[in-house]
C-alpha positions, 0 to 999 in steps of 0.5 A: 451483461453483469454490474457492479454497484460502486458506492463511493460514486453511487453508481453501477457500472460494466464488470468485465467477463475475463474476471466474473470466470477467473473468481468464480473458478478461484472460488470453486479450487478452493472450495474442492482443495477445503473440501479434499483436505478435510476429506484427506484428513479426516481418513487419515485419523481412523485409517491409520490406526491399528487395530489394536489402536481401534480396540482401545479406543472403543473400550475408553468409549465403553468404560464405565464411571458413574458419570457417564452412566447420570449423563446416560440417564437423562440421555434417556429421559427416564421418569425419575432418573434418580429412582434409576441411579439408585437402582444401579448402585443398590442392585450393583453393591455401587457397582462392584457385584460380580454380575456387573462386572463380569455381566454388564448388568446394572440392575439385576436384570433376569433374562427378559422373555416377553419384551425386546430387550438388549442382553445376549445372554444369562450370566450368574443367573442374570440377563449378560450384555455387551457392555453396561450401556446395552444393561441400561437400554434394556432398562429404558425398554423395561420402563418403558414396556412396564412403567411408562403408565406411571406419574408419580414416585410411589406409584413407581416405589410400589409397582417396584415394591411387588414386581420387581426387587426381591427384598422386601425393604428394597424400596427403603433402601432405593430411598435411603440411597436416594436421601444418603447420597443426595441423587435428586441434585445430580439431574 
């Protein structure tokens, strides 16, 4: 026997069995209707797209912008994100180099041989990537392999001047980009 509390009369009253079954049935039917509508609309949103429309959406998702790069750098939790952004700007000539345009290479990376990589080959003498995010992920793998013990900026700059940039003025150029474009404020 089920009872319901009546707040007005301050008493419990019996609940008829038919009302319980009817109410429960309505609740279950409503749940399945809502679930069915949601799943059918989710399927039709993607299912009705042509192959070309899917490629357009994917292309827009992978389309490069500096804002997207900054967000992804933040999401990857680099220790010195402003330096990473400065390197991308310097290595690509502010995102205009052939290596970036044709090989999606943000950092002038060479094909890795002694660590994990997301590169799919080489082009123009540098690593080639399917998209710019793979290049950023590869730089994260590089950082994890070689820069994970570095704690301060000066150590980071020392490492990249000795092991990364071929130009003797590489670190000074990075510092100028960081200062002139106020990259620290973007993170």
